C-alpha positions in Angstrom: 16.8 1.6 -17.7 16.9 -2.1 -16.6 15.6 -4.7 -19.0 13.1 -7.3 -17.7 13.6 -10.8 -19.1 11.1 -13.4 -20.0 10.7 -16.0 -17.3 11.0 -13.2 -14.7 7.3 -12.5 -14.7 5.5 -12.4 -11.4 7.6 -15.2 -10.0 10.9 -13.4 -9.7 14.0 -14.4 -11.7 12.7 -17.8 -12.9 9.2 -19.0 -13.7 8.6 -22.5 -12.2 6.9 -23.8 -15.3 10.2 -23.6 -17.2 11.5 -26.6 -15.0 8.9 -29.0 -16.3 9.2 -30.8 -19.7 8.0 -28.9 -22.7 5.1 -31.3 -23.4 3.8 -30.8 -19.8 4.0 -27.1 -20.3 1.8 -27.4 -23.4 -0.6 -29.6 -21.4 -0.8 -27.0 -18.7 -1.6 -24.3 -21.4 -4.3 -26.5 -22.9 -5.8 -27.0 -19.5 -5.8 -23.2 -18.9 -7.4 -22.7 -22.3 -10.2 -25.0 -21.3 -10.9 -22.5 -18.5 -11.0 -19.6 -20.9 -8.9 -17.5 -23.2 -8.1 -15.0 -20.5 -6.7 -17.7 -18.3 -4.5 -19.0 -21.1 -3.2 -15.5 -21.9 -2.5 -14.9 -18.2 -0.3 -18.1 -18.2 1.6 -16.8 -21.2 1.9 -13.4 -19.6 3.2 -14.8 -16.3 6.1 -16.3 -18.2 7.4 -12.9 -19.3 8.2 -9.5 -18.1 5.6 -7.9 -20.5 2.6 -6.1 -19.1 0.2 -7.2 -21.8 -0.5 -10.4 -23.7 -3.1 -10.2 -26.5 -4.9 -12.1 -29.2 -6.2 -10.1 -32.2 -8.0 -11.0 -35.4 -7.3 -9.4 -38.7 -10.3 -7.6 -40.3 -10.0 -5.4 -43.4 -6.4 -4.5 -42.7 -6.8 -3.7 -39.0 -6.4 -5.6 -35.8 -9.5 -6.3 -33.8 -8.9 -7.3 -30.1 -10.3 -10.7 -29.2 -8.8 -10.8 -25.7 -6.1 -8.6 -24.0 -4.6 -9.7 -20.7 -3.3 -6.8 -18.6 -1.0 -7.8 -15.7 -2.3 -4.8 -13.7 -6.0 -5.5 -14.6 -6.8 -2.0 -16.0 -9.7 -2.1 -18.5 -8.2 0.6 -20.8 -5.7 -1.9 -22.2 -8.4 -3.5 -24.4 -9.0 -0.2 -26.2 -5.5 1.0 -26.4 -4.1 -2.2 -27.8 -6.4 -2.1 -30.8 -5.4 1.5 -31.6 -1.7 1.2 -30.9 -0.8 -2.2 -32.4 -1.8 -1.8 -36.1 1.7 -0.8 -37.3 3.3 -3.7 -35.3 0.5 -6.1 -36.4 1.1 -5.3 -40.0 4.9 -5.9 -39.7 4.1 -9.1 -37.9 1.8 -10.1 -40.7 4.4 -9.3 -43.3 7.1 -11.3 -41.6 5.3 -14.1 -39.8 6.6 -12.7 -36.5 8.1 -9.5 -35.2 10.2 -8.9 -32.1 11.6 -5.7 -30.8 12.9 -4.9 -27.3 12.8 -1.1 -28.2 10.4 -0.1 -30.9 11.4 3.6 -30.5 15.0 2.7 -31.7 14.1 -0.1 -34.2 15.0 0.8 -37.8 12.4 -1.6 -39.2 9.6 0.8 -37.9 8.9 4.1 -39.7 8.3 7.0 -37.4 7.1 4.9 -34.5 4.8 7.1 -32.4 3.1 4.5 -30.2 3.9 4.4 -26.5 4.6 0.7 -27.0 8.3 0.1 -26.4 8.6 -3.7 -26.4 6.7 -6.1 -28.7 6.8 -9.7 -29.6 4.1 -10.9 -32.0 3.4 -14.1 -34.0 1.0 -14.5 -36.9 -1.8 -17.1 -36.4 -2.9 -19.0 -39.4 -4.9 -22.2 -40.0 -3.2 -25.1 -41.7 -5.1 -24.5 -44.9 -5.8 -20.8 -44.9 -4.4 -17.2 -44.8 -3.3 -15.4 -41.6 -6.2 -14.7 -39.4 -4.7 -13.0 -36.3 -1.8 -12.2 -34.0 -0.7 -13.5 -30.6 1.5 -10.8 -28.9 3.2 -9.6 -25.8 3.8 -5.8 -25.5 4.8 -3.3 -22.9 5.4 0.4 -22.5 8.9 -0.3 -21.1 11.8 -2.2 -22.3 11.5 -6.0 -22.2 13.5 -8.8 -23.8 11.9 -12.0 -25.1 14.0 -15.2 -24.6 14.1 -17.7 -27.4 12.4 -20.4 -25.2 9.4 -18.1 -24.9 9.1 -17.5 -28.6 9.3 -21.2 -29.1 6.5 -21.7 -26.6 4.4 -19.1 -28.4 4.9 -20.9 -31.6 3.9 -24.2 -30.0 0.6 -22.8 -28.5 -0.4 -20.6 -31.5 -2.2 -23.4 -33.4 -4.4 -23.9 -30.3 -5.5 -20.2 -30.6 -6.5 -20.1 -34.3 -10.1 -21.1 -33.7 -10.5 -18.0 -31.4 -9.7 -15.6 -34.3 -10.7 -17.5 -37.4 
């Protein structure tokens, strides 16, 4: 099965935003965030080969969806992501981040039964408080996450804390 790479998103082999300076990429994200969380998650999603990009808050040991962007625009993603991501969210919480291009083969997961194959998640936490949520990309097929995209997720994550705190 072919692997889709970050930066291949909807723009073919290379996302045009990658060619601009990192600070300008952050400014573009901030501008999209001013237009709404869905717009900002769409921008993050466009940079990857993943189908879904999501923001979840932690509540009593479970992930509660705040916003889920589905590249194909199907409403069911919102429900499914909350039910299917708890195991991955807990691993993300325990480690600060969790990345797997094939969860079904990943030894860090116990008896993974979710249809989610690829996952990249990062814990969100305020400067002076405990973890409050997760920013993630996930897909039901195999995807790889490039280091530049993980770095971009880390850079924008502080801007998203207020949406889950």
